[in-house]
Each structure stands twice: as structure tokens, then as C-alpha cells.
N, C-alpha and C positions, 0 to 999 in steps of 0.2 A: 195514485202510492203514499202515503203518507210518508213526509220527510221528517228524520228525526235532529233536532236543534240538539247541537254539540253542546256540552257544558259552558265551553272556551268560545261559544257566540256570544259574549258577553255584550254586545250592541246590541242585539236582536231582544233583549231584557231588560233594557233599560227605559223610562219613561220618557215622554216627550222632551226632545230639544227645545222647544218654546211651546209656549200655551198662550198666545196673546189675548187679552181680554180686551172686551166690549164695556161702550156703556149702555146703558138699555136702548136708546134712543138707536144707537148705530148698530147694536146689535136684532132689533126687530127690523131694520132695514136692510139690514144685510140677507135678513132670514124673507123677507118679503111680509112678517107679519103671519108668518105659519110656523109648524114645528117640523125642524129637520132633523132627522135620525143619520147620523156620519156612519155608513156602513164598513165596519176595518175587521178584517177577517180575522180570527182569534188564531193563538199557534197552534191550538188543538187542530184546529180546522184545516191548516195550511197544508196544502200541497205543493211538493215540487212545480208541478206544471198542473194545470188547468185550465179552465173557465173557456171564458170565448171573447169576440170583439161584442158581444149582447151583455157584456159586464157579469155575466156568471162566474162562478168561481169551480165548477167542475167541468173535467176534461172536456172538450169539444168533438163532438161524432161527425160533425160535416166536414166533407174535403175543405171545402168554401173558407171554412175556420183558418186552415192550414195552407192552403195555396190555390192560384190565380190563374189561369191560362187567357191570355188574350187572342184575338182573331189572327195575331200576326205572330204566333207560336211564343211568344215572351213570357214567363212564367216567374211571379212572384210569391215569394214563401212568407210564411209570417211566423217570426216567435217571439218569444217573450225574454229571450235570452239573448244579452247582448255583448257584443267585443269590445273586450279591454288589452287586447296582445295577444291572446290566448289561441288566434285561428278558428275561433268558431263558425265563423262567417263562410271561410272555404269548405269546413268539412259538413257542414248542414248545406251547401250548395252541391256537395259533392253526393250526398246522400238523394235528395231530389234528382239530379241527373240521372245517377245509375237507375233508379227505379223508375222512371219516366221515359229513359230512352234518350233523352233529351241532351243537347251540348250543354256545357258548362256555360258557356257565354248566354244562352240564353236566359240563365235563370237570375233572376235579382232578389236578396234577402232583405225585406224589412223586421229591425232587430227593435227592442225596447220602445215602440212610441204605443203608451196607454191608450189609444185613441183607436189602433189599429190592428194590435195584433193580441192573442189569446192571452189571458192572464199569466202569470207567472211569479213563483216566490221569487226568484232572485238567480243570480250568475254565481254560482258558488258552490262546492262539495263536489268538485268535480262533474257535475249530475249534466253539463248538456251533451256530452258522449253517450251515455248510457242511456238518458231518460230522452232526452231531443230529438236525436240523431235519430234513433228508433219510431218514434212518431210520424218524424217526416218522411222515413221510409214507407211507414203504412200509409200514410196519406195517399202517397204518390204513386204507391203499388196501387192500390184503391183509383186515382185516377186513371193510370195506364190501362187500367182492366176494362176503364168504360171507354177509350180511347178505339177509333177504327185503328188495323194493324196498317204496319208498313212504314215506310221513312217519315220520321218527324217531320219533315218539310212539307210532305205531300197529305198531312192530316187537314179535313176542312174546320177551322177552329170558330169560321162565324157558326156552324151549322150548330157544333157542340157549345155555344154559348147562349145560342137561341134555346136548343133544348132546357137549360139549367142541368145538364146533367149532373154539374160538378157538387151539388146541393146534396146530393145522396152522401150518405152515412159511411163512414168509416167503419167494416165488420171486419170477424176475425176470418173473413175468407180473403182478406188481400194478404198476400205473401210476397214478404220482398224476396229476394235473389238470394241464394246460397252464396256463400265468400267464395265459392270456386266458380263461380261464373261472374263474378266483380269485372268490370273493364276501367271503372271511374274510380269506385271507391278501393282501395289498398294500391293507390297508384299516387305519385306527388303531382297532383295538381297545386301550379304558382297560385300564391296569396290572392285571393281575389282583391281588386282593388289593391294590389301590392305596390303599382307605379305613383300612386295617389299620396299613399305615404311615406316614401321615401324623396319624391319631389316637394310636399311640402302646398300638396294642394288638396289634402283632406284639412278638414274645416271643423276643428274640437269645439267644445264648450266655450271656451275663451275667446274663439274665433268669431261666435254669432254677433251678428250687426244687427240691430232694430233702426226703423226709422224713427228719431227724437230720443235716442238711448241715452240715459246718463250712466252715469258710474258709480259704484258704492264701495264706501269700505265700512269695515264695525269697528266699535270700541269694545276694546278685549280690556277684562279684568289684570289688574296685575299682579293676580295669582290663581289658582285654580280656588271652587268653591266660596270666588269671593261675592260680594253684594254691594250693588250701589250704595253708596252713601247720598252722596250731591253731585250736581255736573254742570259745569259753567262753559254754556254755549255763547259766549259774548263774543270772545274772538273769533270761534268759529262760523259763526252769522254773518261777520262781515269779508269771508272769503266771496269772492266774486261767484254768483251764481247756486252759490251752497246752500242745500237744505240740512237741518237737523232733523234727525226722527228718532224719538223716543218712546219705548214702551215698556213701562217697568224697570227690569236691569237691564234690557236689549237697549242701547243707543249707536247710532250709526249716522254716516253722512252721505249724502249723494249730490253729485257737481257733474258740470258737462266735460271735463275730461280727470283722466287720470291722476294727473300733477294736482289737479284741483281739490280732487277729492280726499289727496295724502294730508296735501296742506290745511285742510278743514278738518281732517280728521285730530293731527299733531294741533291744532288749537284749542281741542276740547279740553278742560280742564278737568277730571274727575277725581274723587274720594270715594276709595274702596274700602270695604271692611271685610275682614277677615281672620280666621284662625290661623296659629302655627300647624304646621305641617310637617312630614316625615321627612324622611331622605334616603335615597339611593344607597348611603352607606350604611344602614341597616335592613335593607329589604328583606332580604332572607329570612334573617331572626322575626323579621315583623311578618312575614307570610306565616313562616311555623308557628309563630306562638300566637296568632288572632287565626287560627284555622278554627273551624267548626268542632265544637266539643265532641259531637257524634258525627263518626265520617260514614261516607257512604260507598259501603263495599261494592266493587263494580265485578268482582269473581273471589272464588274463595274451594276450594279442592283441596281434601287429602289434610294433612298434618304438619306445618312448618317444623314445628318442634321433632316429630317424628324423621323428616325429613333433613333437619339439620343434624338427629344424633346417628343418623347413617351417612352423614358428611365425612369424607378424610378431608377435605378443604373445606373452608368458610373463609367468607368473605362480606363484611358492611361497609358501604362507602354511601354519599352524600354528594348528589351533583345538583346543580345550581343551572339557572337561564336568566338573562336580563331581558328586561323591557327591551324591545326593537322597536323602530318606526318603519312603516311601510316605505318612504322614501320615495314616491312616485314621481314618475320624469313630469306628471301634469298635477298639479296642485289642485286643491277644489276649485271648481268654478259653476259660474250658472248664470243666466238671463231669465230675468222674469217679467210676465206683461199681465196686467190686469186688462180684461173688458166688463165692465159692471162686477159683478159676480162670480166671472169666471176667469181663471189662471190658468197663463201658459207658460212651463218654464223646459227652458232647453237645460241640461245638467249631465256631468260626468258621474255616472251610478252601478254599481253592479245589482240595483233594486228597483229600478224603475216605479211598479207597482207598489213597493214598500214607503218609498218616497213621496210617491201621489198621496198613501196612507195618511204620511206625516203631516204632508200640506193641509189636507181635509181639517184635520184636527186639530192643527196650528190655529188656523183660521176659521175653524168651525162653519166649515162648508161641507157639500155634500161631494163625495168623491168624485161623482158625474162630471161635478164642476171644474177638475184638476186635469188637467193635459200635461202629461210629463213627453219629454222627446230626448232620448239620448244618443246625443254624437258617438261614435266611438270614442272610447276616453283613454288618454295617455297612461295606462296598466292602473290598477287594482291593487292585486295580491290579498283581495279579504278586506282592504281597508277603504273602499267605498260603499259600504252598504248602508249609510244612513245619509239624510238628505240638509244636511246643517245650512250647506251654501245656500243649498234651492230655497230654503225658509229665509236664510237672512235677505236674499235678494228681491224676495216676494214681499216680505214686510217694507223693506224700503221702498220700493215699486210702489206698492200701496200709499207708503207717505208720499212720496213724491207725486204720485198720481202719472207717471210716466215708466216705460222700459228702463229697467237696471241693470246693469252686469256687474257681477261681485267677482272676483278672482283673487283666492286668497294667497297670500307670501306666502313663500317658503316659511319661515318662522312660525305664520302662521298655522301651516299644515305640518311641522314639526311637534307645535305644543297642543294643538285643538283637537288634532283628530286625536283617534285612540291607538294603542300601542300593542304590539304581540304581548301576552299577559307572560311577565315574568315564572317562574317556578323553583321550586327544592324539590329534588325527589331522592328519596332513602330506599337502597337496595340493601339486604339481606340474603344470602345463597348461600348453598353450599353443592359440593361437587364429589362423587364417590370416586373411589381408586384407579375406575375404569374411564374416567373421564365423563360421568353421565350426571347432569344433573339430578340433585334430588330434593331441592326445597328452593323457593322464590318466593320472595316477599317484596312488593315494589307498592312504595306511599307517593304519589305525586301531590304536591301541595300546590294549589292555585290554577296550572297553568292548563290542565285540562286532561280529557279520558281517549284524545284521538290517539290512535297508535297505541294503547296502554297495554291492550293484550299480548301476550308473548305466543307465538307458533312453536317457539322451540320445547321439546317433549319434557315435561317433569308434573310428575303427579302430584307432588304437594306445593299449592300455590297461595298466595293471597295477593289479591292487586286491589287496591284502596286508591280514589279521588278523595282529598282533600278539599271542603271549600273553603275558600279564605277571605278576608276583609282585605281589599287592594287599594293601595296609596294611590294610583294613576286610571285614569280612564285606559279600559282596553277590550280586546275584541277580537275578532278575527284575522288569521294572518295566513298566509300561502301557507297550507299544510296543517296549520293548525298545531294542538300539542304534540302531532305524532313527529314533531321535529325533536322536541324536549325528551320524549318519553322513547324516542329513538337512541338520542344522543345516550342517555343514561344506560338503556338495554346492551346496547351495542359496546359502549366502552365498557362495561360490569362483564359481558361476554369474554373480551379481550381479557380485563383481570384474572377471570376466573380460569381461562386457559394456560396463561402466565404462571399462575398458582400450582394449575395440574403440570405444569409443563408439556403441553401440549399445544402443536401447532396450531393460528387462530383459524385456520380452513378448515380446519381437520376438526377440531374442537366443536364448529359449528355444525357441520356436516354430521358428526356423531350424535346429536342433540336433537336433530330433525324428523322427522316422518313428512312432511307435505313435500311434493315433488317440484310444484313452482316454486317454492323458494330456493329448494337446491340449485335449479335450474340457473336462477339468475344467478347464484355464487359462481357456479360452473363459469356460466358466460362470460363474468367481470374476470374473473380470476384467470381463464384460458386467454383471454385477449391482452391481458395485462402481463404475462408472463410469471404467474405466483407460483412459486417454488422451482422456476427455471432458472431465475438469475438473482443473481447477491445485490445488497442494495451495497452502492459506495461509500467508504468513509462520512460521517456526519447523514446519512443519508437512511431514512427509514420508510419502509411500506406500512399501508394500514387495509384492511378491509371492514366492511358493514356489510348487513344486510336488513332489508326492511319490507315491509308489507301494510297497505292502507288504503282504501275503497277500490276493494276492489283488482288490485293490480300490485306488484311487485319489483325490487329493486336490490340491487347492490351495486358495491362503489369497491374501487380498490385505488389506493391516493397513493402518491410519491411524496415526499417530504424531505427539502434540505434544513440541516441547521448550519448556522455559522456563528461562531463567539462573538458575543454583544448585538446579534441580530435576530429579527424578528424572523420564525419559521418561514419558511417559501414553498409553496406547494406547486411543486415541480409537473406533477401531469395525475389527471382523474382521468380514470376508466370506469364506465359507469354502465349496466347493461339494464333494459327496462324491456317489463313484459305487462302489457296493459291487454291481452285478449288480441284480437284482429288488427292489426294498426291499417286505419282509414288513411293517411297520408304519410308515410315515411318522412318526408322531408321537413314537413313541420313536425311532426312528433319529436324528430332530432332536435328541431331549432327548442322547443318546449323543456327538454330534456336538458340542455346545454344553458340555457336560461335557468334553470333551474340549478343547476352547478354553480353557475357564476352568483347569484343571489344568496345562496348558501354558504358559499367564502362569507360573503358580509358577516353575517349571524355568526358563522365559526369564527371566524378570526376578530374579528374586529368592533361590529357595532352593539351599541348598547346607549341606552337613554340615562344622563345625568340628573338627578334632580334633587333641590333641596328647598324647604319651605314654600312649597307652591308653585314654584319654578322649574322650566326646563333649563337647565344650564348649557345644554349643544344643541341649538333648535337651528341650524344652518350647518349645509355639506362642510365648511372650513373647518367646523369643531366634533361632524359627525362622520367618521369613517367609512366608506363603502367600497367597494370592490374598485380599484382603478384598472387600465388596461395593462402596468406592469404585474398587477396580482392574477393575471388569468393565467391557468397553468396549459398547459396542453390538453387537449379533452377530446376524447376517442367515445364514441357513444355506440354501445350494442342492443340493438332492438330484438326482442326475441318474440317475434311473430306468429300469435296462437290463432290460426284460421280456425280453429276448432271452438275456439273460445267467445262470448259475445264481448265487444270493444267494452273497457272502460275508459274511464277519463284518464285526462295527464296532464293535468295543471298542477297536482298538487305534491304527488309521490316521489318524484326525482329529488324533491329538496332533503328527504328524512336523513338522508345516508351519508352526506356530505362531512356533516362535523364530527362523527364520529370515526367514519374511515381517516380523517385527517388526524384527528386526537392520538387513535392507534399508531397511526405514521410516528408522530411525533415521540409518541413513548419507546417506538421500536430504535429510533433515529438517538436519542439520548438519554434515555431511562426514566424522564419524566412522566409522571401520569398526571392528567390535564384533567378536572372534572368541572370546569365552571365555563359556560358559555359565556362571552367570547374568550377564546383560547388563548389570543394574545396578551389581554390582561392580566389572564389569570399567571402567564406566564412570567410578567412583565412585575407585577405586583400582586402576589399570591393570595387571593382572600377566603378560599376554602382546601383543604386538604383531604380532611375526613373519611380518610380509607383507610381501613386496617384488615391485612390477612391473616389467619392464622391456618 
């Protein structure tokens, strides 16, 4: 299955972060005098999953590529997907256990080891559940069909292993179980290895230790897009045990301890060359002004002019979304070790094979000479698709001749990682006297196309994404642009409902034909008590619905406003439907995590920058949700056993901001159209709405 790269995955379209040069002698020494072509998969050829441990790029058909059963009944499942906190390991374990008829405790999942697992494009796009879980189920069902009948513990695995039957191909005859007969899937199996995470036993990339390992730091430019003019290494070279590594604009240090490495780095005296750059103060005007002259229309039907002519109420409004950081619990980290021209790297990444390609390209070596291992990492949110830390650690290790560990500081993570794209969204619409949409024109500048299409029933619509020249490095973030597009759409729908004098839930339902969308709206509203209770003074209720990547979501928010204080979110009820539920408790955790993370982008989070510098590169200056911000949460899971399971890592975040914004309006009458909402309330930067 070909995987479509959404426009907002900017980081996957970037050129290489580094391209280290070789002198002629060093180049031929590294290549052994021959000619080597580094095999890099192209985006046109890329598939979400495929390949095999034999280095191919097509989906392996042998059962052994996906699972192995030893003589003791222990099962090893292999997948290129990785665990970044979304609990993919448990879902995959449940899939194998269900189809094999094996106990969950008998199964171990190997993830993201490029020497051991089938090729996989990466863990993003909410594709683990809809694509990898079915693949593991098929392979496990095929294996089960070849095993003798009877209890799992009575099978003669030694005989099976000698026969080599698991080398047979997975065919269309392998039929996974119907959802009605699930006994393991569909239940709340505890998180696999969960105790290791809460007791500190689990080791992340930053915890990896190798004999003789040194510690590295990288010299960063004073501003973005700066080049190194000169470098004085004299003082740094006097730090005991320190080695200075320089390769073009790349410079760094290695030392026996992290403290010594930091001291050597601080002793380097660099002169940088840079040009004046823009500011977050003019961000939205810049994005709109610097958009492509020819826009790429994503959808158009009917006539906007005719739709507006038929409207009793017309509305135009602009919405903005700021740059925000991923702010992962674990900053980027990597340990690199060279053995002649063979490179081994341990790093936290959502794309081990992508990082393998980046390393091969940066050092001009074949991909088969690069081994990437991904310890389960401390969150990613779409922000760990690229391998900067891995490449930097490898370059330092090459210069030092010893293994090197590199751990980014929090300031580096906030500055040199990529950000969720900022955007401007302009909406023009109309509604008739019966409260039916007659026109819908929607222009997104820069943030992207995920979730840009509307499921509301409107004959006359025009939806356009405008590429723009952007000032900061930007890329994937949980939910991609679906958060921005849902914010604009669902706030605008509330504005239209108010203009037409129709209750917000009723207005949405009146303009919907999609039964799944209706079902989540009803589920959230019923649990919330929408229409059955009135808000207290200074309190408002808001509602929003959404759909993305095969799943549906709706949220109701209760917000309290007190004079002189920021709005406080009191309660959020969210309903979520992603087909057949594999693990209810873990799915509920995903939804709750999305709501809490969504609070940050909705209320506080924004990157401030000026003249090539990030102004708030640490948690003391970058506001994320705190314990005091967490409202009462109530998650309603709509379990559709009749539908295939979809991913759940992204979609639940998209309705948080519009539900809160609509509740703020209901509480105090102020319509906020800029994320984050608290900043726009304290110091409004956009108003941009006119109703007629």
C-alpha cells in the first residue's frame, strides 16, 4: 500500500542535515578502492511497511520474517514499528496472541532494529494499528494453521522447528479471527513491560553505556542559517581529555565526562556569519504574503458565488495557529560506535530505517554498513523523524576513534528540532434561513492539508492549501494540520450557528449526513449532559466534532471565566470511535493524553522568535499544561466491532481547542480565533471576523 506524504511532513522533504566531505585518500580508504552506490529508498517508492530482514523493500511473505517460535513455546514478533509511548507493543502482542492462541506472556516483540526486522517507513500517520496489526494477525493466523491442534503447551515445537514449516508464505488463505470470537484483542491487557517504565528499569538511548565511551557536545550557531566564519580551539584543547572535531561548519567536542565536554564546548570561541531574519511578531502576515502565487486547490464543487447569493447569513473570518514545540519528555539522544567502516547507533527515533539512510548518506557508506537500534523512546509526537543526534554522535565518534554518547540539552531540543507549522486559515461561508450551509470557502496558508476537507453537507465549496515560504524549520506534529483545520472549521461552525440563531449541536447535526460523525457528537453530548443542564454564571459550554485517519471524535468542554484571570477548563468529555477497539484501557489513555497535550496548544503554547533566535527555549519560558491545568476528563469509547480498527494516536487531539474556544465564547461572549487562546485573549493579535 502506497503511503501518501502529507504536505506538512516538511521534515521528510528536507535535504540531508549533514554531508561530511572526505579527502580523496580518505574517500577511497573508506570505500576500499571500489565504487559503492548507497541505496536510498525514494519517496515515490516508499511504502508504509514492507521489505524484510533480507534488505528488500517489498512486503515479505515468509512467516519467519514476522515471527519465530522456539522449542519452548516462546514467540518473537518482528516489526519495524517502534514504541514511543503509544503502546504499540501491547497491541501487536495482543494481535499475535489472539491469532496464535498463545498466552500474552509467551510473546516478545522486537521493534525498530534495522538488522532484525522488516523494513518500515516509520511510526507515524496512525498506521501501526490499521496496517501493522493486520499484518501480524495474518502471519500469526498462517502460523497457527500449520501448528498441531491442542493446547499451546502441548505442541512439539522442536519438531516444528526442525521441519522449518514457518518458512512457508503467508497467503490469502490465512483468515484472522472474527471480532466476535476475540478473547485477547478487545480486552484491557496491561501495558507490556509497563512495570519497567514506572520503576526506572527501562533504559532509553541516553542510558546506553559502552566500554570506553566518551561524551559529546556540538557547537551550535548563534542564529539559524548561520555559517562558521572562524573557530579558536586553543582554550578548549586545554580541557583534560578533550578532543575537538571539526568538519566544515560542523564542530563539536568529546571528553571523558559530560562536565568536561560542556567545559570544552564553552571554551570554543566561534565567529558566525548570518543574515537578518524575521520575527514571530510578523509571522502570520509573512506567511500570507509569501505564499505561492499559484495555489494548489484540493477540492472544488459548485459555485461559491451562487452559494453566497442564496445565503441569509454570510460570514468571513481569519484564524491563526502559532508555531509550537514538541517538548518531548526525552530530548534527542544517541550513542554511536564505529568498527572500521561499520556503524552502530542507538537512538530514539520514529524512523529507524530513515535514520539508517540519513547516516549512510551523511558518511557515504552503504546502508548495509549501518545498524540502527531504537530503545523505546520517551515520546515523539511526530518530532523524532529525523536523525540529527545520531549523525552528530557518529561524526564525533569517528573523530574520536571511540564510542560517543550525545544527549541534546533542553535548549537544543527547543531550538534545533523542527516545530509544528504555523498557519493562517481564511474562511468564507453562508447559511440559508433553514440553517443549511450554502457556501464554504476555506484557504489554509502553510500549516497543511490533514483534516482540511469538510464532512458537513454543502454543495458549493472550495478548499485550497497554499504553500508558503516559512521562517522556521517545521514538520510533523501529533495530528499534523488537522488540529489547525479543525480549529478553524469548528469555531467557524459555531459562529455560523450563532449568526443563524440555532443551537450549536443542532446546527451541526442539521448539516450532517455522516452517521459515524453524528454518533460521536451524540455520544459526547449525552455524557456531558448537553442541553439538560445550564452553565453557571461565568461558565460556558462548547462543542466540536472531528474526523481524520479513519476515526471520528467529538468533544464537549466546560470553561470558567473569572475577571482578571485566564480561562480555566473545568471539564472535558470526549467521545472517540476508531472501529473495533483492541485495548479499551490503553485507548482511553491515548485519548486522555491527547486531551491534555491539546490543552497546551489550545491555551498556552507558542514559540517566540526574533532575528534567527528562539526566545523561549526552556520550560521556564515555554508554557505547557501543568497538573493544575488538567480538567475533569471523561472519555467515551464508541466500539464498532463491525469496522476495521483505525489508529488512535492523533485524531483525539483535534477537537480540544475548538471546543474550548467555543466554550469561552459561550461564557463571556468573546470570540477567539487565534491559537493559543490565552495569549489571544490577553493581547489579541487577530480579530478578523465579520458577520453579515
